[in-house]
Each structure stands twice: as C-alpha cells, then as structure tokens.
C-alpha positions as CSV (number, residue, x, y, z in Angstrom):
1,X,8.7,-35.8,126.8
2,X,10.3,-32.3,126.4
3,X,11.0,-30.5,129.7
4,X,9.5,-27.1,129.6
5,X,11.6,-25.5,132.5
6,X,15.3,-25.6,133.5
7,X,15.1,-25.1,137.1
8,X,18.5,-25.8,139.2
9,X,18.1,-24.8,143.1
10,X,21.1,-23.1,145.4
11,X,21.9,-22.9,149.3
12,X,22.2,-19.2,148.5
13,X,19.9,-16.9,146.3
14,X,21.5,-17.1,143.1
15,X,23.1,-13.3,142.3
16,X,21.5,-11.3,139.3
17,X,23.5,-10.5,136.4
18,X,25.8,-13.3,137.1
19,X,24.4,-16.6,137.5
20,X,22.9,-17.9,134.2
21,X,21.9,-21.0,132.8
22,X,22.7,-22.3,128.8
23,X,21.8,-25.4,126.9
24,X,23.8,-27.6,124.6
25,X,22.8,-30.8,122.3
26,X,26.1,-32.5,120.9
27,X,28.3,-29.2,121.5
28,X,25.8,-27.1,119.8
29,X,24.1,-24.3,121.7
30,X,20.0,-24.6,122.6
31,X,18.3,-21.8,122.6
32,X,17.1,-20.9,125.9
33,X,14.9,-17.9,127.3
34,X,16.3,-15.3,130.1
35,X,17.6,-16.9,133.3
36,X,15.4,-16.2,135.9
37,X,16.3,-15.4,139.6
38,X,13.2,-16.8,142.3
39,X,14.7,-15.6,145.3
40,X,11.9,-17.2,147.5
41,X,13.4,-20.7,146.7
42,X,16.9,-19.9,145.8
43,X,16.9,-21.1,142.3
44,X,17.1,-20.1,138.8
45,X,15.0,-20.9,135.6
46,X,15.2,-21.1,131.8
47,X,12.9,-21.9,129.5
48,X,13.6,-24.0,126.1
49,X,12.7,-21.9,123.2
50,X,11.6,-24.6,121.2
51,X,10.2,-28.4,122.2
52,X,13.7,-30.7,122.9
53,X,14.1,-32.9,120.5
54,X,15.3,-37.1,122.0
55,X,18.7,-36.6,122.4
56,X,21.6,-36.0,125.2
57,X,21.8,-32.4,126.5
58,X,23.7,-30.2,128.9
59,X,22.8,-27.7,130.5
60,X,25.4,-25.5,131.5
61,X,25.3,-23.0,134.6
62,X,27.1,-20.1,136.4
63,X,26.0,-18.5,139.6
64,X,27.3,-16.9,142.6
65,X,25.9,-16.1,145.9
66,X,25.9,-13.1,148.1
67,X,30.0,-13.3,148.6
68,X,30.6,-13.0,145.3
69,X,32.4,-16.2,144.7
70,X,31.5,-17.5,141.3
71,X,30.9,-21.6,140.8
72,X,29.9,-23.3,137.6
73,X,28.8,-26.9,136.8
74,X,27.4,-29.2,133.8
75,X,24.4,-31.4,134.4
76,X,23.9,-33.8,131.6
77,X,20.8,-35.3,130.6
C-alpha cells in the first residue's frame, strides 16, 4: 500500500522556512506537496502528489530547531 503522508518527528519543533522533506526513487525526484510543520507533535509532513508505485524510495529531510542548527538525513523505504 502506498503511503498517503510522509511524516517525521523531532525532539524540537522544526523551524519553518528551513525544514523540508523531499522524495526520490532510483535517484529521480518524486513530487511531494509543501512541507507542513506541526508544532504540537514536533513533526513535519509532506504528501506524495501521486500514488507511489512499488519500488525503493528515499526521503531526504532537512531541519533546524530553535537554535538554528541545521541537520539533514535520508530514510530509505
């Protein structure tokens, strides 16, 4: 089943304007909607623009907390 949302949780509220989620499949960009920050659960979410076809994907995330320190990483699924 294709995920309807890509959601990541953090120990601090991600800073808007710096924090993003992008997605790729086989090294190619996959369209997702705007990254949304939810302060109440310290998360950020982006929705795939289309149903994802079977395969290997990588979420690329970038975020910063209230101290402005930028972190980034990748999550494969």
